[in-house]
C-alpha positions in Angstrom: 0.0 0.0 0.0 2.8 2.4 1.0 4.7 1.8 -2.2 1.6 2.6 -4.3 1.1 5.9 -2.4 4.7 6.8 -2.9 4.3 6.3 -6.7 1.2 8.4 -6.6 3.0 11.2 -4.7 5.5 11.7 -7.5 2.9 12.0 -10.3 2.3 15.5 -11.5 -0.5 17.2 -9.5 -2.5 18.0 -12.6 -2.8 14.2 -13.3 -4.1 13.3 -9.9 -6.9 15.8 -9.7 -9.9 14.2 -11.4 -13.3 12.6 -10.6 -13.3 11.1 -7.1 -15.6 8.2 -6.5 -15.5 5.0 -4.6 -17.6 2.6 -2.5 -18.1 1.4 1.1 -19.3 -2.1 1.6 -20.4 -4.3 4.5 -21.0 -8.1 4.1 -21.9 -10.9 6.4 -21.4 -14.6 5.6 -23.5 -17.1 7.6 -22.3 -20.7 7.5 -24.8 -23.4 8.4 -22.3 -25.5 10.2 -19.3 -25.0 12.5 -16.1 -25.4 10.4 -13.9 -28.5 10.3 -11.4 -26.6 12.4 -14.1 -25.3 14.7 -14.4 -21.9 12.9 -17.3 -19.6 13.8 -20.6 -19.6 11.8 -20.8 -15.8 11.4 -18.1 -13.8 9.5 -18.6 -10.2 8.7 -16.2 -7.7 7.0 -16.0 -4.1 6.0 -14.2 -2.7 2.9 -13.5 0.8 1.6 -12.5 1.4 -2.0 -11.6 5.0 -2.9 -11.1 5.8 -6.6 -9.8 8.7 -8.7 -10.3 8.8 -12.5 -9.2 11.4 -15.0 -9.5 11.1 -18.8 -7.9 13.7 -21.0 -7.8 13.6 -24.8 -4.6 11.5 -24.9 -4.0 10.6 -21.3 -5.9 8.5 -18.7 -5.1 8.3 -15.0 -6.8 5.8 -12.7 -6.3 5.1 -9.0 -8.2 2.6 -7.0 -7.4 1.0 -3.6 -9.1 -1.6 -1.5 -9.0 -1.9 2.2 -10.8 -4.8 3.9 -11.1 -5.8 7.5 -12.7 -9.1 8.6 -14.2 -9.8 12.0 -12.8 -13.3 12.4 -10.0 -13.9 10.0 -6.9 -11.7 10.0 -5.7 -13.5 6.9 -8.6 -11.9 5.0 -7.5 -8.4 5.9 -6.3 -6.5 2.8 -4.5 -3.3 1.9 -4.2 -3.4 -1.8 -3.5 -0.9 -4.6 -5.6 -2.4 -7.4 -5.2 0.3 -10.0 -2.6 3.1 -10.1 -1.7 3.6 -13.7 -1.2 6.2 -16.5 -2.1 5.5 -20.1 -0.5 7.6 -22.8 -2.4 7.4 -26.1 -0.5 7.9 -29.3 -1.6 7.7 -32.9 -0.6 4.1 -33.4 -0.2 2.7 -29.9 -1.1 3.0 -26.2 1.4 2.7 -23.3 0.2 1.8 -19.8 2.5 2.1 -16.8 1.7 1.3 -13.2 -0.4 -1.1 -11.2 -3.5 -2.6 -13.0 -5.8 -5.5 -13.4 -6.1 -7.2 -16.8 -8.8 -9.8 -17.5 -8.4 -12.5 -20.2 -11.2 -15.0 -21.0 -14.7 -15.6 -22.4 -16.2 -18.4 -20.3 -18.3 -18.1 -17.2 -17.2 -20.7 -14.7 -13.5 -21.1 -15.0 -11.1 -18.6 -16.6 -8.3 -20.9 -17.8 -6.3 -18.2 -19.7 -6.6 -15.4 -17.1 -3.1 -15.3 -15.6 -1.8 -11.7 -15.5 -3.1 -11.0 -12.0 -2.9 -12.9 -8.8 -6.1 -14.2 -7.3 -7.5 -12.7 -4.1 -8.3 -16.1 -2.8 -9.8 -14.8 0.5 -12.5 -12.7 -1.2 -14.7 -15.4 -2.8 -15.0 -19.0 -3.7 -15.1 -18.4 -7.5 -11.6 -16.8 -7.7 -13.0 -13.8 -9.7 -11.4 -11.1 -7.5 -7.8 -10.2 -8.3 -4.9 -8.3 -6.8 -3.2 -5.4 -8.6 -0.1 -6.2 -10.7 2.7 -3.7 -11.5 3.3 -3.7 -15.2 4.2 -1.9 -18.4 1.8 -2.6 -21.3 2.1 -1.6 -24.9 -0.9 -2.0 -27.2 -0.9 -1.9 -31.0 -4.2 -1.8 -32.9 -3.8 -2.8 -36.6 -6.1 -4.1 -39.3 -4.9 -7.6 -38.4 -6.0 -7.2 -34.8 -5.0 -5.9 -31.3 -1.6 -6.9 -29.9 -0.9 -6.3 -26.2 2.6 -6.8 -24.9 3.3 -7.0 -21.1 6.3 -6.6 -18.9 5.1 -7.7 -15.4 7.3 -6.1 -12.8 7.5 -8.4 -9.7 5.2 -11.0 -8.3 2.3 -11.0 -5.9 1.9 -14.1 -3.7 -1.6 -15.6 -3.3 -3.3 -14.8 0.0 -5.0 -17.5 2.0 -7.5 -17.6 4.8 -6.1 -17.9 8.3 -6.8 -20.5 11.0 -10.1 -18.9 11.8 -11.1 -18.4 8.2 -13.7 -20.3 6.2 -13.4 -22.1 2.8 -9.8 -23.1 3.6 -7.6 -26.2 3.4 -7.7 -28.6 6.4 -4.0 -28.0 6.6 -2.7 -24.5 7.3 -0.7 -22.6 4.6 2.8 -21.5 5.7 2.9 -18.4 3.5 5.9 -16.8 5.3 8.2 -19.6 3.9 7.0 -19.7 0.3 9.4 -21.3 -2.1 10.3 -20.2 -5.7 11.9 -22.1 -8.5 13.5 -18.8 -9.7 16.5 -17.4 -7.9 14.9 -13.9 -8.4 12.0 -15.1 -6.2 9.2 -12.4 -6.2 11.5 -9.9 -8.0 11.4 -11.7 -11.3 10.1 -9.8 -14.4 7.6 -11.8 -16.3 6.5 -11.4 -19.9 3.2 -12.0 -21.8 1.4 -11.1 -25.0 -2.1 -11.4 -26.3 -3.4 -11.0 -29.8 -7.1 -10.7 -30.4 -9.4 -10.0 -33.3 -12.9 -10.5 -34.5 -14.3 -11.7 -37.8 -18.0 -11.1 -38.3 -19.5 -13.2 -35.5 -16.2 -14.8 -34.3 -14.0 -13.4 -31.6 -10.6 -15.1 -31.1 -7.5 -14.5 -29.0 -4.2 -16.2 -28.6 -2.0 -15.5 -25.6 1.3 -16.6 -24.1 2.7 -16.1 -20.6 6.3 -16.8 -19.4 7.0 -16.2 -15.8 6.1 -17.2 -12.2 2.9 -19.2 -11.9 0.1 -17.4 -10.1 -1.2 -20.9 -9.1 1.2 -22.5 -6.5 1.8 -26.1 -5.9 1.9 -27.2 -2.3 4.6 -29.2 -0.4 4.8 -30.3 3.2 6.1 -27.5 5.3 9.6 -28.4 6.7 9.2 -26.5 9.9 5.5 -26.8 10.7 3.4 -29.9 11.5 0.2 -30.3 9.5 1.1 -27.4 7.3 1.8 -26.8 3.6 4.2 -24.4 1.9 3.4 -22.8 -1.5 5.9 -23.4 -4.3 5.8 -20.9 -7.1 7.4 -22.3 -10.3 8.4 -20.6 -13.5 6.0 -21.7 -16.3 5.2 -21.2 -19.9 1.5 -21.1 -20.8 -0.1 -20.7 -24.2 -3.8 -20.0 -24.4 -6.7 -19.8 -26.9 -10.0 -18.1 -26.5 -12.9 -18.5 -29.0 -16.4 -17.0 -28.9 -18.9 -17.4 -31.7 -22.3 -15.5 -31.8 -25.1 -17.2 -33.6 -28.3 -15.2 -33.0 -29.3 -15.9 -29.4 -26.6 -18.6 -29.0 -23.1 -17.9 -27.9 -20.5 -20.7 -28.1 -17.5 -20.2 -25.9 -14.2 -21.9 -25.2 -10.8 -21.5 -23.5 -7.9 -23.9 -23.6 -4.4 -23.7 -22.3 -1.2 -25.8 -22.5 1.2 -25.2 -19.6 4.8 -26.5 -18.9 6.9 -26.0 -15.9 4.1 -26.6 -13.4 5.0 -30.3 -12.9 4.5 -32.2 -16.2 3.1 -30.4 -19.2 -0.7 -30.5 -19.1 -3.7 -29.2 -21.0 -6.9 -27.7 -19.5 -10.0 -26.4 -21.1 -13.5 -24.9 -20.4 -16.0 -24.9 -23.2 -19.8 -24.6 -23.6 -22.5 -22.3 -24.7 -25.0 -19.7 -23.4 -28.5 -19.4 -25.0 -30.7 -16.4 -24.2 -34.4 -16.3 -24.4 -35.2 -12.6 -24.9 -38.6 -11.6 -23.5 -39.0 -14.7 -21.5 -42.8 -15.6 -21.1 -43.7 -12.5 -23.0 -42.2 -10.2 -20.4 -39.3 -7.8 -20.5 -37.1 -10.3 -18.7 -34.3 -12.3 -20.4 -33.5 -15.8 -19.4 -30.0 -17.2 -20.3 -29.1 -20.9 -20.1 -25.4 -21.6 -19.4 -23.8 -25.0 -20.0 -20.1 -25.5 -19.6 -17.8 -28.5 -19.5 -14.3 -28.6 -17.9 -11.2 -30.8 -18.5 -7.9 -30.8 -16.7 -5.2 -33.4 -17.3 -4.2 -33.2 -13.7 -7.6 -34.4 -12.4 -9.4 -37.7 -12.6 -12.6 -36.0 -13.5 -13.7 -32.4 -13.9 -17.2 -31.0 -13.2 -19.7 -29.5 -15.7 -22.0 -26.6 -15.0 -25.6 -26.1 -15.7 -26.8 -22.6 -14.9 -29.3 -19.8 -15.6 -29.1 -16.1 -15.7 -32.2 -13.9 -15.2 -32.0 -10.3 -16.3 -35.1 -8.4 -15.2 -34.1 -5.4 -17.5 -35.5 -2.9 -14.9 -34.2 0.4 -13.6 -32.7 -1.4 -10.7 -30.5 -3.7 -12.8 -31.9 -6.7 -11.0 -30.2 -10.0 -11.9 -30.1 -13.6 -10.6 -27.4 -16.1 -11.6 -27.6 -19.7 -10.4 -26.0 -22.9 -11.3 -25.2 -26.5 -10.4 -21.7 -27.8 -10.4 -21.9 -31.6 -11.1 -19.1 -34.1 -11.1 -20.7 -37.3 -12.2 -17.7 -39.5 -11.7 -17.0 -38.5 -8.1 -20.8 -38.1 -7.3 -20.2 -34.5 -6.1 -22.7 -31.7 -6.4 -22.4 -28.0 -5.8 -25.0 -25.2 -6.1 -24.2 -21.5 -6.6 -26.5 -18.5 -6.3 -25.7 -14.8 -7.0 -28.4 -12.1 -7.0 -28.1 -8.3 -7.0 -30.4 -5.3 -7.2 -29.7 -1.5 -7.0 -31.3 0.6 -4.4 -31.9 4.0 -5.8 -28.8 5.7 -7.2 -26.6 5.2 -4.1 -26.6 1.5 -3.2 -26.4 -2.1 -4.3 -27.7 -5.1 -2.4 -26.3 -8.6 -3.4 -26.8 -12.1 -2.1 -24.5 -15.1 -2.7 -25.1 -18.7 -1.7 -23.0 -21.8 -2.0 -24.0 -25.4 -1.2 -21.8 -28.6 -1.4 -23.1 -32.1 -1.4 -21.3 -35.5 -1.6 -23.8 -38.2 -2.4 -21.3 -41.0 -2.1 -18.4 -40.5 0.4 -16.8 -43.9 -0.2 -16.6 -44.3 -3.9 -12.8 -44.0 -3.9 -12.7 -41.1 -6.4 -10.8 -37.9 -6.2 -12.9 -35.2 -4.4 -12.9 -31.6 -5.4 -15.2 -30.3 -2.6 -14.0 -32.5 0.2 -12.4 -29.7 2.2 -15.6 -27.6 2.0 -18.3 -30.1 3.1 -19.1 -28.0 6.2 -18.8 -24.6 4.4 -22.3 -24.1 2.9 -23.1 -20.4 3.4 -25.2 -17.4 2.6 -23.6 -14.0 2.1 -25.3 -10.7 2.0 -23.5 -7.6 0.9 -24.5 -3.9 1.0 -22.6 -1.4 -1.1 -22.8 2.3 -0.8 -21.4 4.3 -3.7 -19.6 7.5 -2.8 
């Protein structure tokens, strides 16, 4: 946090003055059972996200921080500069310098190719939230497509819930003694590029990343009993994204090939989303989401069947729900996300997660085994400044 504020202090004052916005949020997660490590049922947290944005004709400045405090889990506390960058726009290119979040991917349930930023693993079960990444990014837009080239300056370790946290491994994570395969450790400069283009109804992107894996492997901790230590290895990952629009049907897919993270493996997420516009002759839209997963490292991967209700009202009301089904291991998960604006100032959202193992003794690899007691409901209230 301090480093980010120091960077901000050396920027010209005329760049910093701009539109000041932000949000305050309070959320409470209620777990239906006491945790496997006797964690409490109620976990509440408060977060503050100030933001400054300024857009000139050929220059964009953006600053956004996130500060979070949790009532039970100190490992969930966060002080993070998520955006602190300057974009200079030229006739034939753009140059971004600073801390930023970059999203790659087209699928709904698992973003295989999304690797630039580290996951904020304590924020949510789905891994959607990310930490800011220092970078230099150069973008070229040509008739043959958009080319983004990245130099990623340093590495952010993944954060994990503490002993009192929920949705955590049965074994504690010894983050203070993290291991690296690179002698530069967290000071290594990583590189990546992504080319994207669209052809009529087809969107396609090809990416490559070479650097420290954002996804650690875990080894037994040498100085702690019943603990694991993260190992961050240098990897090469090539990714492909495809999205094809056919009237109300969208076909999506992401596939990666990665080396350096153990043996080379391939992983993919693919499926479709079909939208019924004006469902039941109303102004609502109903989307059906079906996605399949494959990962060479797993005996079996789940598929997802979900729905997305868009009410198309002035409150931007939405309900997203889905079943995560692993037929081979007989595991079932249910996810629910709903949100609705309250006037111009606020947003109320609800999240629910349910895990079920219908056959505990089938001898198959379990994806949800550590979370069997972690069914929860989460309510969040956001006030926009």
